[in-house]
N, C-alpha and C positions, 0 to 999 in steps of 0.2 A: 504493500500500500504506500510506503514511503517513496518508492520508485515512481508510482503513479502520480502522487501529489507533486513530487519534484519535477517530473516531466511536464505535468499539467501547468505548473507555475511558469516554467520557461516558455512553453508554447503560448500561454495567455499573454505574457508581457510582450513577447516578440510580435504576436499576431495583433495585439492592440496597437502597437506602433505601426504595423503594416496597415491596419485599418485607418489610422490617422492619415497615412499617406494616400490610401484609397479615397478617403473623404476629400482630400485636397485635389486629387486627380479629377474627381467628378465635378468639383467646383470649377476647375480650369476648363474642363470639357463643356460644362454648361455655359460658361462665359464666352468661350471661343466658338462653339458650334451654334449657339442660339437655341431657341425652343424647338424649331423644326429640325435642326441638325441633331440635337440631342435625341429627338424622337426617332430619327433614322438610325442613329448609333445604337440605341437600345433595342430597336427592332431587329437588326441583323446580328447583334451580339450573341443571343442564344444559339443561333445557327453556327456561328464560329466556335462557340464553346462545345457544341455537339461534335464538331469535327476534331477538336482538340481532345475531347474525351475518348473518342474512338481511337485516337492515336496512342493514348496511354494504356488502353485495353484493361483498365483497372489493375494494372500490375502492382501499383503501390499497395493495394488491398491484399491481393493474392500472395505476393512475395512476403509482405510483412506478416501475414497469417502463417505462412509456411516456416519462415525463419523463427517466429516466436514459439511454434510448436515443436521444432526440431532442435536437437543438441548442436552445439557449435561445430562439432567434428564433421557434420554433414554440410555445413554452409558453403564451403568452397565448391564442392561438387554441384550443389543445388544452383548456385549463382551461375556457373558455367553453362548449365543446361537452360537456365532462364534467359541468359543473354542470347543464346542461339535461337530460342523460340522467338524472342523479341525482334531480332534482326530479320528473321523470315517473315514475321507478321508485318513489320515496317515496310519491307520491300513490296509485299502484295498490296498493302493499303496505299502506299505512295503511287504505285502504278494505277490503281483503280481511281484514286482521287484526281490524278493528272488527266484522266479521261472524263470523269464525271463533272468536276468543279467548273470547267469552262462553259458547260451548257446548263448549269442550274439557274432557273429563272429568278431565284431569290436575290442573285447578285446583279441583276440587270440595271438596277437604279443606282449602282455604286461604281466607283472608279474601276476600270478594267484590271488594274494591277492588284486589286484587293484579293482576287482569287489566288494569285501566285504567292502573295504574302502568307495566306492561310496554308497553302500547300507546303511552304518551307517550314512550317511549324511541326509537321508530322514526325520526321525523325527526331527533332529536338524533344518533343513531348514523350516519345517512346523511351528514349535512352534516359531521360530525366526520371521517368517513372520507375525504372529498375533501381536506380540509386536511392530514390525516395523510399521505395518499399523496403530495401535492405536496411536503411537507417531506422525506419519505423519499427521493423521487427526486432532490431537490436536495442530498442528503447533509447537511441541516441537522438533525443528530441531537440537538442541544441542545434544540430545541423539542419533539421527540418525547419526550426523556428527562424534561423538566419536566412534560409532560402526564401521563406514567405516574406520576411521584411525586405530583403534585397529586391524581390520582384517589384514591389510597390514603390520602393525608393528610386529604383532605376527608371521606372515608367514616369514617375513624377518629375525627375530631373530632366528626362528627355522632352517631356511635354513643355516644361517651363522654358527650356533653352530654345526649342524649335519655334514656339509661338511668340517668344519674346523678340527673336531676331528676324523672323520671316513672316510674311503675310500670305494667306492662301484663299482661294475661292472655296465655296462651300463643299464641293466634291473633293477637292484636294485636301481640305482640312480634315474631312472624315478619313481619308486614306492615311494621312499623317498620324491621326489618333490611333489607328489600328497598327501602324508600323511601330509606334512606341510600345504597344502591347507586345508585339513580336520581339522587339529588341530586349525587353525586360526578360522574356522567357529564354532568350539566347544566353543572356548573362547568367541566369540561374542554372541553365544547363551546363555551362562551363565550370561553374562553382561546384555543382554536385558531381560532375564527372571527375574533376580533380580529386575530391575527397573520396570518391568511390574507388578510384585507382589506387590511392594510398592505402585505403582499408583492405582492398583485395590483396595487395602485395604483402600486407601484414598477415592475413589469414593463410596465405600460401605457405608460410613458414611453420604453421601449426599442423601437427599430424592429423590427418582426417580420414574419413571413410567415404567410400564411393556410394553414390545413389544413382540408380539407373535413370537415364534420360526419360524413359517412358513413364516412370513413376512421378518424376518431377513435373513433366508436362501434364500428366493426368491431374495431379493435385492443383497445379496452377490454373488449368482450364476449368476444373470443377468449381473454382471460386470466381475466376475472371469472367467466364461466359455469362453466368446468371447475374453477376453484379454489373457487368457491362450492359446486359439487357435491361436491368433496372435503371441504370444511368441513361441509356438511350431513350427509354420511355420518358424519363424526367426531362431530358434535353429536348425531345420532340414536343412534349407538351409545352415546355417553356418557349420553344421556337414558334409553335402555333398560337400560343396564348396572345401575343401582341396583335396578331391579325384578327383573332376572334373578338378581342376587346374592342378594337377599332371598328370592326364590322357591326358589333352590337350597338355601339353608341351612334354610328352613322345611321343605322336603322331607326334609331330614336330621334333623328332629325339633326344631328351634328354634322357639320361639313367635314369632308375628308381631311382638309388641312388643320382644322380645329381638333379633330380626333387625334391626329398625329401629335399635336402640341400637348393635348391633355394626357395622352399616354406617356409622352416625354416627362411631364411633371409627376405622373404616377410612378413610373419606373426609375427615372433619373434623379428625382428629388425625394419624394416621400419614401420610396422603398430603399433608396440609398441611406437615408437617415435611419429608418426603422431597422434595417439589417446590420447597422453598425455594431450593436452589442453581440451579434451572432458570432463574432470572432471567438468568443468563449465556447459556444456550442461547437464550432468547427474544431477548436482545440480538443474538446472532448472526443469528437469523432476520430481524430487522428490517433489519439493514444488509447482509446477504448477498443478499437478493433483488435490489435495484438494482445491487449490485456485480457479482454473477454475470451478471445480464442484460446489463450494459454490456460486460463482458469477453467474453461469448459472442457478442454482436452484432459485436464487433471481431475475432473468431477468435483471442483471446489464450488459447490452450489451456494454455500453460505457466504462465501466471498462475493459471488455474483449478486446475491441479494443485497448485501451491505453496500456494495459498490453502486448499485442502482439507486438505493436510497440516498447516498451521498450526492450522486449526480443530479437527482431530482431536486434535492434541497438547495444545492448550489445554483441550479438553474432558476429556481423560484426566487432566491435571494438577489440575483442580478436582473432577472427578467421583469418582475413586477415593478420595481422602481423605475426601470428603463421606460416601460410603456406609459407609466403615469407621467413621467417627465415629458415624453413625446406629446401626450395629450394636452398638457397645460402650457407647454412651451412651443407649440407647433408653429405659430407665426414667426417668432424670432429665429427658429431653426431653419425654416424653409426660406426665409428672406435672405439667407446667405447665398442661396442659389438664384431664386427669382422673387421679385416682389409680387407674389400672387397669393390671393386668399384661397384659391382652389387647391393649390399644393398643400396648404396647411390643413384644409378640411380632409383631404385624402389621408394625410398622416394620422389625423385623429381617428378616422374611421377604420384604419388598418391596424389599430392597436391590438385587437384580439389576434389577428393574423400573425403579427410579429411574435407575440407571447407564445402562441401554440407552436410556431416554427422553432423557437429556442428549445422547446422540449423535444420536438420531433427529431432533430438532427442527431443527438446522442442516442436516442432510441433506435434509429436506423443503424448506427454503429453496433449496438447490442445485437440486433437481428442478424447482421452480417457475421459477427463473431460467434453467434450461436448456430450458424449454418442455416438460417431461416430467410435466405434471400428471396425464395419463392413467395413466402408470406408477405415480405415487404413489397414485392412486385404487385401481388393481388390487392394489397391495401392501397397502393398508389393508383391502381386502375379504378377502384371504387371511388376514391377521393376525387380523382380527375373527372369521372363521370358526373359526380355531384357538382363539382366546381364549374365545369364547362356548361352544364345544363343551366345552372343558376346565373352564370355570367351572361349567357345569351338571353334567357327568358326575362331576367330582371333588367339587364343593361339596355335592352332594346325598347324598354318602356319609356315613353317621353318624360314621365314624371320622375324617373329614377336615374337613367343614364349611368354615369360613372359610379354613383352611389350604389346602384344595383349591382354593378360589376364587383365592387368591394364586398358587398354582402355575400356574393357567391364565393369569393376568395376566402373570406372568414369562415364560412361554413365548411368548405372543403378541407381547410387546415385543421378544423376541429375533428372531422371524421377520421383523418389519417392518424391523428394523435391518439385517439381512443383505440383504434384498431391495433396500432403498434404496442400500446401499453398492455392491453389485454393479452396479446399473444406472448409478449415477454414474460408477463406474470405467470401465465400457464406453464411456460417452458422451464422457468427456474424455480417454480414452486411458491410464488407469492399469492396468497389468498386475500385479495384487497378488500373483500366484503366482510372479512372476519376480524374480530378483535385481536386474535392471534394471527397477525398479518404475514408472518414469515415462517415457512417450514421448508425443510430440505426435500426437494422433489425426488430424492432417491428412496424415501421411506413411504 
């Protein structure tokens, strides 16, 4: 538990500093791109993140889980086989993306070079994923923390320098914004690659045992494929959601240009502010996957139960004050981006969505660690059906519009939170409706 808390503290501090950088990045983007440009940026961003996610093939999750469960004497052999698998996967994905990306209609309203910037990220993301998974599994969270902070710091520095010394048209400004994102990923890649090579040279000097390549590939694929499927589903829904939201409020009588601006305020302002405290939840996710995997592999159910209680308590202690502050300080917070009352109202209405999201992220890590990725996927499907249905049904009403969209988002986040919690409780033996709330599921 001391290792967990120590790693958690390092991640929280570094990720907090990274989120401060992210906050400043979005302020610069909002100022330089304008309302319409920010709307276009936030519209295409989920699609780019989907491609980046495919490139890493959830290797950080599968490798960290495998490293945490296996003794150190097997690590050298496992990493060699993992690298071979990643190289083959990267080659196939790169060729496929080079064929598909140029004809994707989603890029037609953006600079032609944007497709090639995204393509260049594929090998960078895959190799970085191997190093990140290895350090996560070894509980070397300091390296992970520095990489997170470095990514945001580099992006902020690049944005500040470029927009200070050069002026761009709207289309070129969007391309520059995405180039700074790619540049930050490249710097992180070089940092993690250097540390990984140094660590691998060290473990080469330790006597080890061989693991068959087939076994390693089977274990990695058994985790990476369903987890990637879950992430693909999330990314697809996030990529579709901007278009669904804009379609709904356009049906309610909002002009297309105004719909883009309103979505820009929702995603680029209100959600940027509301997700700021989620750096703690994401820190939980990073460290919980290997921790839960190891404890579950060793049948330490009491540890899993206590750990879940601690995570829930810590989430409540930072989550509730955060959303209360967002509600009462909505106008001064949103005025840092735009002087718009609409953005402040969106932030207030989304308070339940943010709070439920803070709880959901670590619970998803629990489900992955417990081998319940299929359950997490089913929960996401049901929550998305509820969310999308309500977004369109209520958002398309002239009297509701964006307020109706937000009600749908709040409802869907509540659905997935309860489904996650009930499934975890059943798996590790927590009877939440009883006064004796904890029991060991082995008995």
